[in-house]
Structure formats: C-alpha cells, structure tokens
C-alpha positions in Angstrom: 38.3 -35.8 158.0 39.9 -34.6 160.0 37.3 -31.7 162.2 37.9 -28.0 161.8 37.2 -25.1 162.5 33.2 -25.0 163.2 33.1 -21.4 160.8 34.3 -24.2 158.3 33.0 -26.3 155.6 34.3 -30.1 156.9 35.9 -31.3 153.1 36.9 -27.7 151.5 37.2 -25.2 154.1 34.4 -23.0 153.1 31.6 -21.1 155.5 28.8 -23.8 155.6 25.3 -23.0 154.6 23.2 -25.7 156.7 24.1 -29.6 155.7 26.5 -31.4 158.5 26.7 -34.6 160.0 26.6 -36.2 163.3 27.2 -39.8 164.4 23.7 -40.9 165.7 24.9 -43.8 167.6 26.2 -42.0 170.8 23.1 -40.6 173.2 22.4 -37.1 173.3 24.3 -36.7 176.7 27.6 -38.5 175.2 30.3 -35.9 174.1 31.5 -38.2 171.5 28.3 -37.2 169.4 29.9 -33.0 169.6 33.4 -34.1 168.5 31.6 -36.3 165.6 29.7 -33.4 164.5 31.0 -32.8 161.2 29.6 -28.7 159.2 29.0 -28.5 155.2 28.6 -26.1 152.9 27.0 -28.5 150.0 25.0 -32.2 149.0 28.1 -32.5 147.2 30.6 -32.4 150.5 28.3 -34.3 152.1 28.6 -36.8 148.9 32.6 -37.0 150.0 32.4 -36.8 153.9 30.3 -40.0 153.7 32.7 -41.7 151.0 30.2 -41.2 147.8 31.7 -40.0 144.9 31.5 -36.1 143.8 33.2 -33.0 143.4 33.7 -29.4 144.5 32.6 -26.8 142.0 34.4 -24.2 141.8 33.1 -21.2 143.1 33.6 -17.3 140.6 35.9 -16.1 142.7 37.9 -19.6 142.2 37.6 -19.9 138.6 38.2 -16.7 138.2 42.0 -17.1 140.5 42.7 -20.2 138.1 42.9 -18.1 135.4 44.3 -15.6 136.5 47.1 -17.4 138.3 47.9 -19.8 135.3 48.5 -16.7 133.2 50.7 -15.5 135.2 52.4 -18.8 135.7 52.7 -19.1 131.7 53.9 -15.3 131.4 56.3 -16.5 133.8 57.8 -19.5 131.4 57.9 -18.1 128.8 59.9 -15.0 130.7 62.9 -17.4 132.1 65.8 -17.9 129.6 65.9 -21.8 129.8 62.9 -23.2 129.9 62.0 -25.8 132.5 59.3 -27.6 129.9 60.7 -28.7 126.1 58.7 -26.1 123.6 
C-alpha cells in the first residue's frame, strides 16, 4: 500500500477519522517509523490495510453518484444507433 497524503485514508482516500497504523518494530527516533505510518478512516479500511478480509461501505453521496451515473450510462447506451451491447 503506497503512502498517501497524511490527510487521506491510505486505503480509500477518504478523510481519516482517528484510525491508523505504524510499524512498532522501529524505535521512536527511527525515521522509518514515520514513513511506515498509515492514516485510516475506519475499521474496515484497517482490516484491508492489514490484509484481512473487508469491504468499504459506500457513503450516501457515493451511492447516489452510482445510481445517477448508472442511469445516465444506460440512457446513453439506449440513445446510440448501433448498440454496443446485444439487446
């Protein structure tokens, strides 16, 4: 998992909400401890970060965006003269 901006969750790039991880194997004065630090937004993202199973639940805005985007995509496909998908 790549290091992201400290203001974003390392898994889903949402705003972090107090969850996180760092490698406790490094001493406090070791600079590698800071580079190993991951900011996370939820327990689900923490599970994903550690390789455990998990799936991120979409926010209400993301659900609405998926619904509207799906409708608009369907309308676009229906408006094409020769459809890409079979009827």
